[in-house]
C-alpha positions in Angstrom: 0.2 -0.2 0.1 1.2 3.6 -0.6 -0.7 5.9 0.9 -4.0 5.5 3.2 -6.2 7.9 5.4 -7.4 6.6 8.7 -10.1 9.2 8.8 -11.5 9.0 5.4 -10.7 5.1 4.8 -9.7 5.5 1.7 -6.0 5.3 -0.4 -4.2 4.6 -3.1 -2.4 1.3 -3.7 1.0 0.8 -5.6 1.0 -2.5 -7.8 3.8 -4.6 -8.1 4.3 -3.1 -12.2 4.4 0.2 -10.1 0.8 1.4 -11.2 -0.7 3.2 -8.4 -4.3 2.4 -7.7 -6.8 4.1 -5.6 -9.4 2.7 -3.4 -12.4 4.4 -2.6 -13.6 4.3 1.5 -16.6 1.2 0.4 -13.7 -1.1 -0.6 -12.2 -0.5 2.6 -14.9 -0.9 4.3 -15.7 -4.3 2.6 -13.0 -5.6 4.0 -13.9 -6.1 7.7 -10.4 -4.6 8.5 -9.4 -1.9 10.7 -6.5 0.0 9.4 -3.8 -0.6 6.9 -0.3 -0.2 6.9 1.9 1.4 5.0 4.1 -1.4 3.1 1.5 -3.7 3.5 0.5 -6.2 0.5 -2.7 -6.2 0.2 -5.6 -8.1 -2.1 -7.8 -6.6 -4.2 -11.0 -7.2 -5.7 -12.3 -5.2 -8.6 -16.2 -5.2 -10.6 -16.6 -5.3 -14.3 -15.4 -1.6 -14.4 -12.1 -1.8 -13.0 -13.3 -0.3 -9.9 -11.3 -1.2 -6.6 -14.6 -2.8 -4.5 -12.6 -4.5 -1.8 -9.0 -4.6 -0.2 -8.0 -7.7 2.5 -5.2 -9.0 3.4 -3.5 -11.7 1.4 -4.6 -14.3 4.3 -7.7 -13.0 5.6 -11.2 -13.2 3.9 
């Protein structure tokens, strides 16, 4: 993860190819997580349009 704002619960992810991908609070809320740390590896789920719908930890479902 590249950035995370605990107040807005949104942020940006740094993908393995170096691209940045923003995620909204709704995607974080769908995860069930309480917080994310900078540099933490996450798993991303997207809808048909490519929008991030859920951000979770690789070992967390």
